[in-house]
C-alpha positions as CSV (number, residue, x, y, z in Angstrom):
1,M,0.1,-0.1,0.1
2,S,1.3,3.5,-1.0
3,S,1.3,6.3,1.2
4,P,-1.3,9.2,0.7
5,A,0.1,12.0,-1.3
6,K,1.7,14.9,0.5
7,Q,-0.5,17.8,1.1
8,Y,0.6,21.3,2.2
9,L,-1.0,23.8,4.7
10,V,0.3,27.6,5.1
11,I,-0.8,29.1,8.4
12,S,-0.4,32.4,9.5
13,A,-1.4,33.3,13.1
14,L,-1.3,37.0,14.5
15,G,-2.1,37.8,18.5
16,Q,-0.8,39.4,21.8
17,D,2.5,37.7,22.8
18,R,2.7,35.6,25.8
19,P,4.8,32.7,27.0
20,G,3.6,29.6,25.6
21,I,2.1,30.7,22.8
22,V,4.2,28.8,20.3
23,K,3.5,25.4,22.4
24,N,0.2,25.9,22.2
25,L,0.0,26.9,18.5
26,T,2.1,23.9,17.6
27,Q,0.7,21.1,19.9
28,P,-2.4,20.3,17.4
29,I,-0.1,20.1,14.7
30,S,2.0,17.9,16.3
31,E,-0.7,15.5,17.4
32,S,-2.5,15.5,14.1
33,G,0.9,13.9,12.9
34,A,1.6,17.1,10.5
35,N,5.1,18.3,10.1
36,I,6.4,21.5,10.0
37,L,8.3,22.2,7.0
38,D,9.4,25.6,7.7
39,S,8.6,28.6,9.9
40,R,9.1,32.2,10.7
41,M,8.0,33.1,14.3
42,T,8.5,36.5,15.5
43,I,7.3,39.1,18.3
44,L,7.0,42.7,16.3
45,G,5.7,45.2,19.5
46,G,3.6,43.4,21.6
47,E,2.2,40.7,18.6
48,F,3.5,37.6,18.2
49,A,3.2,36.5,14.6
50,V,4.3,33.5,12.7
51,L,4.1,31.9,9.2
52,M,4.5,28.4,8.8
53,M,4.0,25.6,6.0
54,V,3.0,22.3,7.2
55,E,2.7,18.9,5.5
56,G,0.9,15.7,5.9
57,G,-1.3,13.3,4.3
58,W,-5.0,14.8,2.8
59,D,-6.5,13.4,6.0
60,T,-4.2,14.8,8.4
61,I,-4.3,18.4,6.8
62,A,-8.3,18.2,6.5
63,K,-8.4,17.1,10.4
64,L,-5.7,20.2,11.1
65,E,-8.0,22.3,9.1
66,A,-11.0,21.4,10.8
67,Q,-9.3,22.1,14.3
68,L,-8.2,25.7,13.4
69,P,-11.4,27.8,14.4
70,A,-11.2,26.1,17.7
71,L,-7.7,26.9,18.3
72,E,-8.3,30.5,17.2
73,Q,-11.0,31.2,19.6
74,R,-9.1,29.2,22.2
75,L,-5.5,31.0,21.8
76,G,-7.0,34.4,21.2
77,L,-5.2,34.4,17.7
78,T,-6.3,35.6,14.3
79,I,-5.4,32.3,12.1
80,V,-5.4,32.1,8.7
81,A,-4.8,28.8,6.8
82,R,-4.4,28.3,2.6
83,R,-3.5,25.1,1.1
84,T,-0.8,25.2,-1.3
85,T,1.9,22.9,-3.7
86,S,5.7,22.3,-2.5
87,Q,7.9,25.1,-3.8
88,Q,9.6,23.7,-7.1
89,P,13.1,25.3,-7.2
90,Q,13.1,28.2,-10.1
91,A,14.9,26.9,-12.9
92,N,18.0,28.6,-14.2
93,A,18.1,31.1,-11.3
94,I,21.0,32.1,-9.2
95,P,20.4,32.8,-5.4
96,Y,22.0,35.9,-4.2
97,S,22.1,37.6,-0.8
98,V,21.7,41.5,-0.4
99,N,22.3,43.7,2.3
100,V,21.0,46.9,3.0
101,V,22.1,49.6,5.8
102,A,20.9,53.1,5.8
103,L,19.6,56.0,7.9
104,D,16.0,55.0,8.6
105,H,13.1,56.7,6.7
106,P,10.0,55.9,5.1
107,G,9.8,53.9,1.9
108,I,13.3,51.4,1.7
109,V,11.3,48.4,1.2
110,N,9.3,49.7,-1.3
111,Q,12.0,51.1,-3.3
112,L,13.9,47.6,-2.9
113,A,11.0,45.7,-4.2
114,D,10.8,48.3,-6.8
115,F,14.3,47.6,-8.1
116,F,14.3,43.8,-8.1
117,S,10.6,43.6,-9.6
118,G,11.6,46.0,-12.3
119,R,14.2,43.5,-13.3
120,H,12.1,40.4,-12.9
121,I,13.8,39.2,-10.2
122,N,12.1,37.4,-7.2
123,I,12.6,38.4,-3.8
124,Q,12.6,34.8,-1.5
125,D,13.2,36.0,1.4
126,L,13.2,39.5,3.5
127,F,14.0,40.6,6.8
128,T,14.3,44.2,8.3
129,D,14.9,45.8,11.4
130,C,15.2,49.3,13.0
131,Y,17.9,50.3,15.5
132,N,19.4,53.0,17.1
133,A,22.9,53.4,16.2
134,A,25.7,53.0,19.0
135,H,27.2,56.3,20.4
136,T,25.1,58.6,18.6
137,G,21.4,57.0,18.8
138,T,20.6,57.7,15.3
139,P,17.4,55.6,13.8
140,M,19.0,53.0,11.6
141,F,17.3,50.4,9.2
142,T,19.0,47.3,7.9
143,A,17.3,45.0,5.5
144,T,18.5,41.3,4.3
145,L,17.2,39.6,1.3
146,V,17.5,36.4,-0.8
147,V,16.7,37.2,-4.5
148,N,16.7,34.8,-7.1
149,I,18.5,36.3,-10.2
150,P,17.4,34.8,-13.7
151,G,20.3,33.0,-15.3
152,D,20.0,35.4,-18.5
153,I,20.5,38.8,-16.4
154,S,24.3,39.8,-16.6
155,I,25.4,39.9,-12.4
156,A,28.0,42.2,-13.3
157,R,25.5,44.8,-14.7
158,L,23.1,44.1,-12.1
159,R,25.4,44.6,-9.3
160,E,26.7,48.0,-10.9
161,E,22.9,49.0,-11.0
162,F,22.5,47.9,-7.7
163,F,25.4,49.8,-6.4
164,D,24.1,53.2,-8.5
165,F,20.6,52.6,-6.9
166,C,22.3,52.5,-3.5
167,D,24.1,55.6,-4.1
168,S,21.3,57.7,-5.4
169,L,19.1,56.4,-2.1
170,N,22.0,57.0,0.4
171,L,22.0,53.4,1.3
172,D,25.1,51.0,1.9
173,G,24.5,48.0,0.0
174,I,26.0,44.6,-1.0
175,I,25.2,41.8,-3.4
176,E,27.1,38.4,-3.4
177,P,26.1,35.1,-4.0
178,A,23.9,33.2,-1.3
179,K,25.8,30.8,0.9
180,G,24.4,27.6,1.8
């Protein structure tokens, strides 16, 4: 007898942070026999936020989906779930890591997204943070991205355009092959 085809569910949850929230949210996933393939969990202000991809047989995923409304009520979270497929690698694309540091000001993420989308480059991962600089207390911004550069794009030209883009906005940026 063959094993049932894998099904995938993306779950996002948002709610007030408190100790034990990760345990209480992941327990039904574990008990159902589903497996968390990928997740991002963080605290933003006083809110806990999670995004995770879960896999299991069709019956496991259906059972888990049926439990989510009660879990949402019990934990006081806003939970959204959506079925998906496994991610297929982007053919003929090279993953690159992008790091940007700048004085904090509105619009930096949008400008970075515009730069890459205008060149048909997909942003696979994005992490941003704001902090106060040591010694001066100046509000700073940092962004770390992983982008998938199509094989037909000249890396040298892209790098030059990226540095010109950063210079025009007074951003300190690096673009290099992603490691690992």
